[in-house]
N, C-alpha and C positions, 0 to 999 in steps of 0.2 A: 503494499499499500503506499501512498504518499503520506508525507507528514503534513500536519495542519495545526493551526493555533486554537482552533475552535471558536473562531469569531467570523462574523459577516461584516464585510467592510463596504464603504461607499466613498467614492471620489468627489469631493466637493470642491470644484475647480473655479467657481466664480462666486462673487459676493451674494448673488441672488440664490445660488444653491445652498449656500451657507445659512442665509436667512430662513430658507425653507425648514432648515433643521434647528433654527433657534441659536446658531452659534456665530461667533463674529470672525473666526479665522477660517480661511480655506485649507483643505489638505485632506488626508485620508482619516475618516472617522469610523469607529466601531458602531456599526448599526444595531448589532445584536451579538450577545455572548452565548454561544451554543455548547461549548465544550466544557466538561467537568474541571479540567485542568486550568482553563482560563478562568472559570468562575471562582475556583478555590484560590488562584493567583490573585484575584482582585481586579481584573479588567471589567470595565463597565461600558454599557451602551452610552454613546455620547463622548467617550474619550477620543481626543485627537492623537493619532499615532504619529509622534514627532520622529523617533529613532527606533531602530531595531539594531541591536548589538553595536551601538554607537555610530551607526550609519544613518544619515538623515533619509527619511522616507519622502520620496518625491512623487510617488504614484502607488496606486494599489498593485499594479504590476510589479514594481520594484519590490513591495512588500512581499508578495506572494513568491517571487523568485528567491528572495532572501530566505524565506521559510523553507522552500523547496531544496535549498542547497544543504539543508540539514537532515538528519535521520530522525525518525519516530523515537521519542524518548529523550532527544536532546533538549537542553534548556536554552531559551533565547531570552534576551532582556529587551522588553519593550520600554521605551521611554514615552509616556503619554503626558498631555496636558489635560488637566481636569480642574476646574474652578480656578483658572489662571496659576496653577502650580504644576510643577513638573513631579512625576512620579515614576520611579523605575520599578518595573514588575517583571519578575522572572517567570516564564511559562514553560512548562514542560510540553513539548510537542506530542500530539496524539495522532493516531492514523486518520486520514480523510475519510469522511463518511460517503463521498460521492465518488 
């Protein structure tokens, strides 16, 4: 199987997109947290994914490719912005369900 973080993400590339989600910054947002590991780690819907493993997240494709460069069971570090604060959250990758 393929590794997955257990999150559904959405690219908000324009101010209009961001406003629809009630956020002020554009970027890659967590739409839904579906995986047990991600839930336990503390990722939340509405988090802006700023970095993964110290690499700036520029698009959902970049984020997915970074996750896929690892193995199931590896830990990756998400840096997310929530309530104008940075949070580092380590997530153990699980097997993709699709």
